[in-house]
Each structure stands twice: as C-alpha cells, then as structure tokens.
All heavy atoms as an XYZ file, in Angstrom:
644
protein
N       7.801     -5.776      2.565
C       7.740     -6.638      3.725
C       6.645     -6.112      4.652
O       6.521     -4.914      4.853
C       9.101     -6.643      4.433
C       9.301     -7.814      5.354
S      10.945     -7.892      6.092
C      11.803     -8.867      4.885
N       5.858     -7.012      5.217
C       4.751     -6.616      6.087
C       5.224     -6.429      7.532
O       6.319     -6.855      7.906
C       3.655     -7.678      6.050
O       4.074     -8.840      6.757
N       4.381     -5.823      8.325
C       4.673     -5.650      9.756
C       4.933     -7.012     10.386
O       5.904     -7.184     11.132
C       3.513     -4.936     10.473
C       3.728     -4.923     11.976
C       3.334     -3.525      9.946
N       4.067     -7.968     10.104
C       4.217     -9.310     10.675
C       5.557     -9.916     10.285
O       6.263    -10.490     11.116
C       3.062    -10.205     10.214
C       3.200    -11.677     10.573
C       3.134    -11.925     12.068
C       3.365    -13.367     12.406
N       2.269    -14.067     12.944
N       5.950     -9.792      9.026
C       7.232    -10.326      8.565
C       8.397     -9.716      9.342
O       9.335    -10.420      9.722
C       7.433    -10.065      7.069
C       6.451    -10.816      6.188
O       5.954    -11.878      6.613
O       6.172    -10.333      5.072
N       8.322     -8.428      9.575
C       9.412     -7.752     10.280
C       9.434     -8.147     11.752
O      10.507     -8.334     12.330
C       9.325     -6.220     10.086
C       9.514     -5.889      8.603
C      10.371     -5.501     10.934
C       9.284     -4.438      8.257
N       8.258     -8.305     12.364
C       8.190     -8.754     13.761
C       8.836    -10.132     13.893
O       9.678    -10.355     14.770
C       6.731     -8.776     14.267
C       6.616     -9.542     15.591
C       6.195     -7.353     14.437
N       8.461    -11.049     13.018
C       9.022    -12.406     13.061
C      10.529    -12.361     12.842
O      11.297    -12.986     13.585
C       8.333    -13.324     12.015
C       9.075    -14.652     11.880
C       6.879    -13.543     12.389
N      10.966    -11.613     11.852
C      12.399    -11.507     11.551
C      13.162    -10.948     12.749
O      14.230    -11.444     13.106
C      12.597    -10.613     10.328
C      14.044    -10.445      9.911
C      14.143     -9.586      8.649
C      15.585     -9.380      8.267
N      15.995     -7.997      8.327
N      12.607     -9.932     13.375
C      13.274     -9.303     14.525
C      13.409    -10.295     15.681
O      14.473    -10.414     16.273
C      12.475     -8.066     14.957
C      13.039     -7.361     16.163
C      14.239     -6.517     15.797
N      14.577     -5.655     16.917
C      15.756     -5.668     17.539
N      16.735     -6.426     17.101
N      15.975     -4.886     18.565
N      12.329    -11.026     15.986
C      12.429    -12.019     17.059
C      13.405    -13.129     16.695
O      14.188    -13.571     17.533
C      11.058    -12.605     17.419
C      10.294    -11.759     18.399
C       9.063    -11.237     18.055
C      10.809    -11.478     19.655
C       8.350    -10.445     18.953
C      10.110    -10.689     20.556
C       8.876    -10.171     20.207
N      13.398    -13.564     15.447
C      14.343    -14.606     15.029
C      15.785    -14.141     15.213
O      16.645    -14.912     15.653
C      14.083    -15.010     13.582
C      12.835    -15.822     13.403
C      12.481    -16.080     11.951
O      12.880    -15.348     11.047
N      11.700    -17.128     11.714
N      16.066    -12.874     14.896
C      17.416    -12.331     15.072
C      17.814    -12.338     16.546
O      18.922    -12.744     16.898
C      17.486    -10.898     14.541
C      17.396    -10.792     13.033
C      17.200     -9.355     12.548
O      16.992     -8.438     13.388
O      17.220     -9.154     11.321
N      16.912    -11.871     17.403
C      17.200    -11.802     18.842
C      17.393    -13.207     19.409
O      18.333    -13.449     20.178
C      16.089    -11.048     19.589
C      16.052     -9.580     19.145
C      16.291    -11.145     21.108
C      14.824     -8.811     19.593
N      16.521    -14.132     19.021
C      16.640    -15.504     19.522
C      17.952    -16.138     19.085
O      18.611    -16.827     19.871
C      15.454    -16.351     19.055
C      14.085    -15.947     19.604
C      12.995    -16.822     18.995
C      14.045    -16.014     21.115
N      18.344    -15.899     17.841
C      19.610    -16.451     17.347
C      20.796    -15.858     18.105
O      21.697    -16.586     18.516
C      19.750    -16.189     15.845
C      20.967    -16.831     15.234
C      21.024    -16.628     13.737
C      22.276    -17.278     13.173
N      22.374    -17.114     11.728
N      20.775    -14.540     18.304
C      21.858    -13.871     19.042
C      22.019    -14.445     20.442
O      23.133    -14.577     20.944
C      21.568    -12.373     19.182
C      21.743    -11.558     17.943
C      21.235    -10.121     18.128
O      20.907     -9.713     19.260
O      21.166     -9.405     17.104
N      20.896    -14.766     21.069
C      20.906    -15.222     22.460
C      20.868    -16.737     22.596
O      20.831    -17.255     23.711
C      19.728    -14.609     23.205
C      19.828    -13.099     23.257
C      18.681    -12.506     23.972
N      18.802    -11.048     23.985
C      18.181    -10.278     24.839
N      17.403    -10.796     25.762
N      18.332     -8.965     24.786
N      20.848    -17.427     21.455
C      20.792    -18.886     21.438
C      19.590    -19.397     22.241
O      19.721    -20.290     23.084
C      22.098    -19.498     21.956
C      22.240    -20.942     21.556
O      21.730    -21.372     20.527
N      22.925    -21.710     22.389
N      18.426    -18.809     21.980
C      17.180    -19.168     22.651
C      16.251    -19.813     21.624
O      16.098    -19.305     20.516
C      16.513    -17.918     23.275
C      15.142    -18.242     23.840
C      17.406    -17.298     24.341
N      15.654    -20.917     21.995
C      14.688    -21.614     21.137
C      13.284    -21.066     21.404
O      13.024    -20.452     22.442
C      14.708    -23.112     21.414
C      16.084    -23.738     21.289
C      16.523    -23.793     19.852
C      17.862    -24.501     19.739
N      18.780    -23.849     18.866
N      12.361    -21.322     20.488
C      10.997    -20.807     20.624
C      10.333    -21.362     21.884
O       9.632    -20.628     22.594
C      10.164    -21.106     19.360
C      10.733    -20.323     18.169
C       8.699    -20.732     19.579
C      10.058    -20.610     16.844
N      10.545    -22.639     22.198
C       9.967    -23.198     23.431
C      10.479    -22.464     24.660
O       9.723    -22.211     25.597
C      10.278    -24.687     23.568
C       9.304    -25.560     22.820
O       8.193    -25.145     22.509
N       9.716    -26.778     22.526
N      11.761    -22.146     24.679
C      12.334    -21.402     25.797
C      11.714    -20.012     25.890
O      11.423    -19.525     26.984
C      13.847    -21.270     25.637
C      14.610    -22.572     25.720
C      16.082    -22.367     25.397
O      16.821    -21.932     26.291
O      16.453    -22.631     24.227
N      11.544    -19.370     24.738
C      10.914    -18.056     24.706
C       9.518    -18.121     25.309
O       9.137    -17.259     26.100
C      10.861    -17.514     23.273
C      10.156    -16.173     23.092
C      10.869    -15.068     23.868
C      10.061    -15.819     21.613
N       8.767    -19.143     24.943
C       7.425    -19.312     25.508
C       7.498    -19.432     27.027
O       6.760    -18.743     27.750
C       6.751    -20.548     24.908
N       8.387    -20.268     27.522
C       8.503    -20.484     28.967
C       8.887    -19.216     29.718
O       8.278    -18.898     30.736
C       9.518    -21.589     29.269
C       8.999    -22.956     28.878
O       7.803    -23.199     28.850
N       9.916    -23.851     28.560
N       9.875    -18.482     29.221
C      10.325    -17.285     29.943
C       9.360    -16.115     29.773
O       9.413    -15.162     30.542
C      11.758    -16.858     29.532
C      11.838    -16.483     28.052
C      12.778    -17.922     29.903
C      13.195    -15.966     27.596
N       8.457    -16.232     28.787
C       7.509    -15.151     28.517
C       6.132    -15.415     29.113
O       5.257    -14.547     29.054
C       7.368    -14.947     27.004
O       8.618    -14.643     26.434
N       5.920    -16.608     29.632
C       4.638    -16.936     30.237
C       3.519    -17.163     29.232
O       2.359    -16.911     29.535
N       3.873    -17.622     28.040
C       2.858    -17.973     27.040
C       3.013    -19.450     26.698
O       4.045    -20.056     26.966
C       2.971    -17.114     25.747
C       2.832    -15.637     26.056
C       4.268    -17.367     25.010
N       1.985    -20.012     26.106
C       2.065    -21.415     25.726
C       2.967    -21.567     24.504
O       3.084    -20.635     23.695
C       0.670    -21.978     25.382
O       0.160    -21.288     24.236
C      -0.297    -21.842     26.555
N       3.607    -22.721     24.369
C       4.415    -22.946     23.171
C       3.605    -22.779     21.884
O       4.119    -22.248     20.902
C       4.920    -24.380     23.342
C       4.969    -24.575     24.821
C       3.768    -23.815     25.342
N       2.333    -23.193     21.898
C       1.527    -23.055     20.681
C       1.332    -21.584     20.322
O       1.328    -21.231     19.138
C       0.180    -23.761     20.823
O      -0.595    -23.175     21.848
N       1.197    -20.722     21.324
C       1.082    -19.284     21.059
C       2.375    -18.756     20.455
O       2.359    -17.993     19.491
C       0.747    -18.508     22.350
O      -0.522    -18.951     22.831
C       0.711    -17.014     22.113
N       3.502    -19.180     21.007
C       4.800    -18.727     20.501
C       5.012    -19.185     19.065
O       5.422    -18.393     18.209
C       5.927    -19.236     21.400
N       4.745    -20.454     18.790
C       4.919    -20.963     17.426
C       3.963    -20.276     16.458
O       4.341    -19.958     15.331
C       4.745    -22.484     17.381
C       5.978    -23.238     17.826
C       6.055    -23.796     19.094
C       7.076    -23.371     16.971
C       7.189    -24.479     19.511
C       8.214    -24.057     17.375
C       8.266    -24.605     18.646
O       9.393    -25.264     19.045
N       2.736    -20.033     16.894
C       1.758    -19.362     16.046
C       2.216    -17.943     15.711
O       2.131    -17.494     14.573
C       0.400    -19.325     16.740
O      -0.527    -18.606     15.976
N       2.722    -17.240     16.713
C       3.180    -15.872     16.511
C       4.374    -15.825     15.559
O       4.502    -14.909     14.757
C       3.560    -15.276     17.866
C       4.063    -13.880     17.806
S       2.716    -12.730     17.560
C       3.587    -11.225     17.857
N       5.230    -16.821     15.632
C       6.439    -16.834     14.815
C       6.214    -17.428     13.420
O       7.092    -17.365     12.576
C       7.540    -17.631     15.526
C       7.909    -17.067     16.887
S       8.528    -15.386     16.815
C      10.173    -15.718     16.240
N       5.033    -17.965     13.185
C       4.699    -18.557     11.889
C       4.437    -17.439     10.883
O       3.466    -16.697     11.005
C       3.473    -19.450     12.039
C       3.086    -20.162     10.752
O       3.630    -19.831      9.673
O       2.223    -21.049     10.822
N       5.293    -17.316      9.908
C       5.181    -16.240      8.914
C       3.895    -16.317      8.100
O       3.450    -15.316      7.560
C       6.384    -16.265      7.966
C       7.675    -15.855      8.616
C       8.802    -15.869      7.601
C      10.116    -15.480      8.248
N      11.213    -15.446      7.292
N       3.298    -17.497      8.014
C       2.080    -17.632      7.210
C       0.837    -17.131      7.940
O      -0.181    -16.885      7.320
C       1.850    -19.096      6.779
O       1.627    -19.907      7.937
C       3.037    -19.609      5.987
N       0.918    -16.982      9.259
C      -0.214    -16.460     10.019
C      -0.107    -14.953     10.069
O       0.950    -14.402     10.321
C      -0.222    -17.050     11.422
C      -0.315    -18.569     11.312
C      -0.851    -19.243     12.453
N      -2.090    -18.690     12.948
C      -2.868    -19.343     13.768
N      -2.550    -20.553     14.134
N      -3.962    -18.804     14.226
N      -1.186    -14.271      9.847
C      -1.144    -12.812      9.719
C      -1.386    -12.080     11.032
O      -1.184    -10.885     11.116
C      -2.177    -12.335      8.689
C      -1.998    -12.897      7.312
C      -0.690    -12.821      6.582
N       0.250    -11.772      6.819
C       1.556    -11.872      6.628
N       2.080    -12.996      6.217
N       2.348    -10.868      6.843
N      -1.852    -12.767     12.072
C      -2.173    -12.097     13.332
C      -0.909    -11.671     14.069
O       0.035    -12.443     14.218
C      -2.981    -13.015     14.248
C      -4.312    -13.413     13.647
O      -4.785    -12.697     12.743
O      -4.869    -14.428     14.079
N      -0.921    -10.431     14.544
C       0.166     -9.914     15.368
C      -0.463     -9.346     16.626
O      -1.278     -8.431     16.547
C       0.966     -8.795     14.651
C       2.051     -8.252     15.552
C       1.550     -9.290     13.350
N      -0.122     -9.892     17.765
C      -0.671     -9.429     19.032
C       0.371     -8.603     19.766
O       1.448     -9.102     20.097
C      -1.082    -10.628     19.891
O      -1.300    -10.224     21.221
N       0.056     -7.342     20.028
C       0.994     -6.489     20.754
C       1.194     -7.006     22.179
O       2.281     -6.877     22.742
C       0.557     -5.001     20.724
C       1.673     -4.086     21.253
C      -0.715     -4.792     21.507
C       2.927     -4.066     20.427
N       0.168     -7.633     22.747
C       0.301     -8.196     24.094
C       1.334     -9.326     24.084
O       2.191     -9.397     24.969
C      -1.069     -8.682     24.626
C      -0.912     -9.419     25.942
C      -2.032     -7.510     24.779
N       1.291    -10.181     23.066
C       2.272    -11.267     22.968
C       3.661    -10.715     22.684
O       4.646    -11.182     23.265
C       1.861    -12.283     21.884
O       0.533    -12.752     22.170
C       2.814    -13.464     21.842
N       3.754     -9.711     21.833
C       5.053     -9.071     21.580
C       5.618     -8.528     22.893
O       6.795     -8.715     23.197
C       4.928     -7.955     20.527
C       4.599     -8.543     19.157
C       6.213     -7.118     20.459
C       4.231     -7.516     18.100
N       4.782     -7.885     23.691
C       5.224     -7.330     24.982
C       5.691     -8.444     25.910
O       6.727     -8.314     26.573
C       4.075     -6.533     25.617
C       4.343     -6.044     27.033
C       5.383     -4.947     27.067
C       5.397     -4.254     28.424
N       6.595     -4.509     29.201
N       4.962     -9.547     25.953
C       5.375    -10.671     26.803
C       6.715    -11.239     26.338
O       7.573    -11.562     27.167
C       4.304    -11.761     26.807
C       3.073    -11.373     27.600
C       2.027    -12.470     27.567
C       0.798    -12.075     28.374
N      -0.206    -13.155     28.395
N       6.888    -11.375     25.030
C       8.177    -11.847     24.506
C       9.295    -10.887     24.900
O      10.371    -11.303     25.316
C       8.132    -11.989     22.988
C       7.360    -13.172     22.466
C       7.164    -13.309     21.105
C       6.842    -14.145     23.300
C       6.473    -14.393     20.580
C       6.141    -15.231     22.794
C       5.956    -15.354     21.427
N       9.041     -9.609     24.736
C      10.059     -8.611     25.102
C      10.378     -8.685     26.590
O      11.549     -8.614     26.989
C       9.598     -7.203     24.717
S       9.608     -6.893     22.939
N       9.359     -8.831     27.427
C       9.580     -8.970     28.872
C      10.438    -10.192     29.159
O      11.387    -10.133     29.946
C       8.248     -9.085     29.619
C       7.450     -7.795     29.645
O       8.004     -6.730     29.291
O       6.263     -7.852     30.010
N      10.118    -11.302     28.506
C      10.885    -12.529     28.703
C      12.332    -12.390     28.255
O      13.235    -12.995     28.836
N      12.548    -11.583     27.234
C      13.905    -11.353     26.715
C      14.585    -10.166     27.392
O      15.716     -9.829     27.055
C      13.844    -11.137     25.196
C      13.399    -12.348     24.385
C      13.055    -11.948     22.952
C      14.472    -13.432     24.395
N      13.881     -9.537     28.328
C      14.398     -8.406     29.092
C      14.793     -7.233     28.189
O      15.870     -6.656     28.334
C      15.578     -8.836     29.973
C      15.857     -7.841     31.086
O      14.905     -7.170     31.544
O      17.033     -7.711     31.486
N      13.895     -6.933     27.224
C      14.074     -5.752     26.391
C      12.776     -4.952     26.401
O      11.704     -5.507     26.658
C      14.477     -6.088     24.929
C      13.412     -6.936     24.227
C      15.835     -6.767     24.876
C      13.669     -7.164     22.740
N      12.869     -3.675     26.120
C      11.672     -2.845     26.068
C      11.045     -2.922     24.682
O      11.701     -3.322     23.709
C      12.009     -1.372     26.374
O      12.818     -0.852     25.306
C      12.717     -1.224     27.713
N       9.798     -2.513     24.614
C       9.156     -2.423     23.301
C       9.905     -1.431     22.420
O      10.045     -1.642     21.218
C       7.693     -2.001     23.439
C       6.733     -3.064     23.946
C       5.363     -2.455     24.217
C       6.604     -4.205     22.957
N      10.387     -0.351     23.021
C      11.156      0.637     22.266
C      12.402      0.033     21.644
O      12.714      0.295     20.483
N      13.108     -0.783     22.426
C      14.305     -1.442     21.897
C      13.939     -2.419     20.776
O      14.651     -2.513     19.784
C      15.029     -2.199     23.017
C      15.679     -1.294     24.024
C      16.155     -2.027     25.267
O      15.469     -2.965     25.710
O      17.206     -1.649     25.796
N      12.829     -3.128     20.956
C      12.407     -4.090     19.942
C      12.073     -3.399     18.622
O      12.506     -3.824     17.558
C      11.192     -4.893     20.424
C      10.705     -5.880     19.408
C      11.374     -7.078     19.209
C       9.595     -5.605     18.630
C      10.943     -7.983     18.246
C       9.151     -6.503     17.672
C       9.830     -7.698     17.479
N      11.310     -2.314     18.707
C      10.834     -1.650     17.493
C      11.815     -0.625     16.928
O      11.574     -0.071     15.870
C       9.480     -0.976     17.749
C       8.340     -1.949     17.837
C       7.690     -2.173     19.045
C       7.911     -2.648     16.725
C       6.627     -3.062     19.129
C       6.853     -3.542     16.792
C       6.214     -3.747     18.007
N      12.911     -0.381     17.610
C      13.880      0.622     17.163
C      14.846      0.025     16.138
O      16.017     -0.244     16.428
C      14.652      1.178     18.362
O      15.521      2.201     17.937
N      14.325     -0.188     14.936
C      15.148     -0.716     13.851
C      14.824      0.027     12.564
O      13.750      0.612     12.425
C      14.904     -2.224     13.614
O      13.592     -2.402     13.085
C      15.097     -3.047     14.868
N      15.740     -0.036     11.650
C      15.554      0.592     10.338
C      14.326      0.019      9.630
O      13.564      0.751      9.006
C      16.820      0.368      9.507
C      16.785      0.971      8.135
C      18.082      0.682      7.395
C      17.984      1.171      5.966
N      19.168      0.849      5.177
N      14.128     -1.308      9.747
C      13.014     -1.959      9.068
C      11.666     -1.422      9.545
O      10.777     -1.170      8.738
C      13.060     -3.481      9.257
C      14.166     -4.162      8.498
C      15.495     -4.164      9.247
O      15.560     -3.668     10.400
O      16.473     -4.651      8.669
N      11.505     -1.238     10.848
C      10.249     -0.694     11.359
C      10.101      0.772     10.961
O       9.007      1.215     10.614
C      10.146     -0.841     12.879
C       9.823     -2.245     13.325
C      10.740     -2.978     14.054
C       8.606     -2.830     13.016
C      10.455     -4.266     14.470
C       8.308     -4.125     13.416
C       9.234     -4.847     14.149
N      11.196      1.516     11.002
C      11.133      2.943     10.635
C      10.758      3.145      9.178
O      10.148      4.150      8.832
C      12.480      3.622     10.914
C      12.775      3.768     12.405
O      11.842      3.647     13.212
O      13.949      4.005     12.739
N      11.120      2.205      8.316
C      10.886      2.370      6.893
C       9.610      1.706      6.379
O       9.367      1.687      5.177
C      12.095      1.820      6.117
C      13.347      2.655      6.344
C      14.559      2.101      5.631
O      14.514      0.970      5.101
O      15.578      2.813      5.602
N       8.787      1.174      7.280
C       7.534      0.567      6.846
C       6.638      1.606      6.172
O       6.565      2.749      6.607
C       6.763      0.011      8.047
C       7.116     -1.383      8.498
C       6.420     -1.700      9.816
C       6.742     -2.412      7.450
N       5.991      1.180      5.109
C       5.041      2.066      4.429
C       3.771      2.163      5.255
O       3.445      1.265      6.043
C       4.714      1.518      3.047
C       5.876      1.599      2.086
C       5.478      1.204      0.680
O       4.287      1.348      0.328
O       6.368      0.775     -0.059
N       3.033      3.241      5.071
C       1.785      3.412      5.784
C       0.799      2.315      5.399
O       0.747      1.892      4.245
C       1.169      4.770      5.451
C       1.895      5.909      6.096
C       1.101      7.210      5.967
O       0.005      7.242      5.419
N       1.659      8.276      6.485
N       0.032      1.864      6.378
C      -0.981      0.850      6.141
C      -2.228      1.455      5.487
O      -2.920      0.787      4.753
C      -1.388      0.174      7.461
C      -0.267     -0.647      8.083
C       0.081     -1.892      7.283
O      -0.833     -2.523      6.717
O       1.271     -2.232      7.208
N      -2.481      2.716      5.773
C      -3.654      3.388      5.228
C      -3.243      4.079      3.939
O      -2.328      4.905      3.911
C      -4.206      4.438      6.210
C      -4.563      3.765      7.522
C      -5.390      5.170      5.605
C      -4.907      4.741      8.631
N      -3.922      3.723      2.867
C      -3.555      4.294      1.558
C      -4.747      4.917      0.925
O      -5.845      4.616      1.122
C      -2.978      3.218      0.659
C      -1.686      2.684      1.241
C      -1.114      1.619      0.364
C       0.158      1.113      1.058
N       0.949      0.287      0.276
C-alpha cells in the first residue's frame, strides 16, 4: 500500500467515524471542494502535506494523531 493510499484510507475512516462528508471537510478545512475530492481520489498520486494539515485542523486533530497508526509505522522506505 502506498503513502497516498494510507492517507486516503485514514481520512475515510475519520470521516466515517464522525459522519462527515467530503464537502463538509472542505468547508471546515478552508479548502475548495475540488481540492478535497482530488486529495481523496485514490487514482491521483499527489499528496500535499499542507492540505493534510488543513484537513487535520478542520477535524481538530494534530498531524501526530493523524499519522500515529500501524499502517504509517509499517510503510516501507521510499528510497531503495
């Protein structure tokens, strides 16, 4: 699983837990809906840490809380 896949999966889990839709996430995070949908699109490979931070701010969680999962800890190194 790629970093992008895990980021999308993690946000999907949080949104489901909180019953928040992607449009709502965009509004509370101060990003456009198109940015939110683009970020959550598994087929797009771009991952913006600034957008991740805005999403986390909108969801009132820290980056540490967001990235503190087994999936992120077990990612293989990108440099081989």
